[in-house]
C-alpha positions in Angstrom: -101.4 -26.8 31.0 -99.7 -29.1 33.5 -97.1 -26.6 34.6 -99.8 -24.0 35.1 -101.7 -26.4 37.4 -98.4 -27.2 39.3 -97.7 -23.5 39.8 -101.3 -23.0 41.1 -100.8 -25.9 43.6 -97.4 -24.5 44.7 -99.0 -21.1 45.2 -102.1 -22.5 47.0 -100.1 -24.5 49.6 -97.2 -22.0 49.9 -94.6 -24.7 49.0 -91.1 -23.5 49.4 -88.7 -26.0 51.1 -91.1 -28.9 51.6 -91.5 -31.8 49.2 -94.8 -32.1 47.3 -95.5 -35.3 45.3 -98.1 -34.8 42.6 -99.9 -37.7 40.9 -100.3 -36.9 37.2 -103.6 -38.7 37.2 -105.1 -35.8 39.0 -104.4 -33.4 36.1 -107.0 -32.7 33.4 -104.4 -32.7 30.6 -104.4 -36.4 30.0 -102.5 -36.2 26.8 -99.4 -35.0 28.6 -99.9 -37.4 31.5 -100.4 -40.5 29.2 -97.6 -43.0 29.7 -96.6 -41.4 33.0 -99.8 -42.0 34.9 -98.1 -44.0 37.7 -95.0 -41.9 38.0 -95.3 -39.0 40.5 -93.5 -35.7 40.0 -91.5 -34.5 43.0 -91.7 -30.7 42.9 -89.0 -30.2 45.6 -86.5 -32.9 46.1 -85.2 -31.7 49.5 -87.2 -34.1 51.7 -86.8 -36.9 49.2 -83.1 -36.5 49.2 -83.0 -36.3 53.0 -85.1 -39.5 53.3 -83.0 -41.2 50.7 -79.7 -40.3 52.3 -80.8 -41.2 55.8 -82.3 -44.5 54.7 -79.1 -45.3 52.8 -77.0 -44.5 55.8 -79.4 -46.6 58.0 -79.1 -49.6 55.8 -75.3 -49.2 55.6 -75.0 -49.0 59.4 -77.3 -52.0 59.8 -75.1 -54.1 57.5 -72.0 -52.9 59.3 -73.6 -53.9 62.6 -74.4 -57.3 61.1 -70.7 -57.8 60.1 -69.6 -56.6 63.6 -72.0 -59.1 65.2 -70.7 -61.9 63.1 -67.1 -60.9 64.0 -68.2 -60.7 67.7 -69.6 -64.2 67.5 -66.4 -65.5 66.0 -64.3 -63.8 68.7 -66.6 -65.1 71.5 -66.2 -68.6 70.2 -62.4 -68.2 70.3 -62.6 -66.8 73.8 -64.8 -69.7 75.0 -62.2 -72.2 73.7 -59.5 -70.3 75.5 -61.5 -70.1 78.7 -62.2 -73.9 78.5 -58.5 -74.6 78.0 -57.4 -72.4 80.9 -60.1 -74.0 83.2 -58.8 -77.5 82.3 -55.3 -76.4 83.0 -56.2 -75.0 86.4 -58.2 -78.2 87.3 -55.5 -80.5 85.9 -52.9 -78.8 88.3 -55.4 -78.5 91.1 -55.1 -74.7 91.2 -57.8 -72.2 92.1 -55.9 -69.4 90.5 -52.5 -68.6 88.9 -50.7 -65.4 88.3 -49.4 -64.7 84.7 -47.7 -61.7 83.1 -51.1 -60.7 81.5 -53.1 -61.1 84.8 -54.5 -63.6 87.3 -56.5 -66.5 86.0 -59.0 -67.8 88.5 -62.0 -70.1 88.6 -65.6 -68.9 89.1 -68.8 -70.7 89.6 -71.8 -69.4 87.5 -75.1 -70.8 88.8 -78.4 -71.1 87.0 -81.8 -72.1 88.4 -84.7 -72.9 86.0 -88.0 -74.8 86.4 -87.9 -78.3 84.9 -91.4 -79.4 86.0 -93.7 -76.5 86.8 -96.6 -78.6 88.2 -94.3 -80.5 90.6 -92.7 -77.3 91.7 -96.0 -75.4 92.1 -97.3 -78.3 94.3 -94.2 -78.2 96.5 -94.5 -74.4 96.9 -98.2 -74.7 98.0 -97.6 -77.7 100.3 -94.6 -76.0 102.0 -95.9 -72.5 101.9 -92.8 -71.4 100.1 -94.2 -68.6 97.9 -90.9 -66.6 98.3 -89.5 -69.0 95.7 -91.6 -67.3 93.0 -91.0 -64.1 91.1 -93.7 -61.5 90.3 -94.1 -61.6 86.5 -96.9 -61.7 84.0 -97.2 -63.5 80.7 -96.9 -60.9 77.9 -98.4 -63.4 75.4 -101.5 -64.0 77.5 -102.1 -60.3 78.2 -101.7 -59.3 74.5 -104.1 -62.2 73.5 -106.7 -60.9 76.0 -106.3 -57.4 74.7 -107.0 -58.6 71.1 -105.1 -58.1 67.9 -106.3 -54.5 67.6 -105.6 -54.0 71.3 -109.2 -52.9 71.6 -109.6 -54.4 75.1 -108.1 -53.1 78.3 -105.2 -54.8 80.0 -106.2 -56.7 83.2 -106.4 -54.5 86.3 -103.0 -53.8 87.8 -101.1 -54.4 84.5 -99.4 -51.5 82.6 -99.4 -51.7 78.8 -97.2 -49.5 76.7 -96.3 -49.7 73.0 -93.7 -47.8 71.0 -93.9 -47.4 67.3 -90.5 -47.6 65.5 -89.4 -47.4 61.9 -87.8 -50.1 59.8 -86.2 -50.1 56.4 -86.1 -53.0 53.9 -83.2 -52.9 51.5 -84.3 -52.4 47.9 
């Protein structure tokens, strides 16, 4: 009885190369389905195999990237120690640069500017009319809060909102 119903479904939906998952609870022959009520039958394994192989490869690549990231962090740590040692040597000998067989070692100055006290800085900007010290940016957190969890509200005027759905895989 079950195989007859499966053949009818295949014929009805013209299933050839696509996967069709059939839940045995939908069949009238409960004697055959007993004990297997929660296990689906996959009529064509092509899609299931493709998803299985791609998800396996995805997880494998993700794990390989994690190993590479760990190795990268270790190498960056070693490089930072080397840079610090070379900088100390240049400063100890009062050199701005030195030529070696591998290349020229030289000092650079990397600068960073951050706000330590926003209220004090904002007051200074207003009092001195120095608005050029500010960047144009918007708080993503505040905009998303305004739009609501379901994103049912519009973004404020002049703000562009985009979202991109991606896929993730949890290792089983």
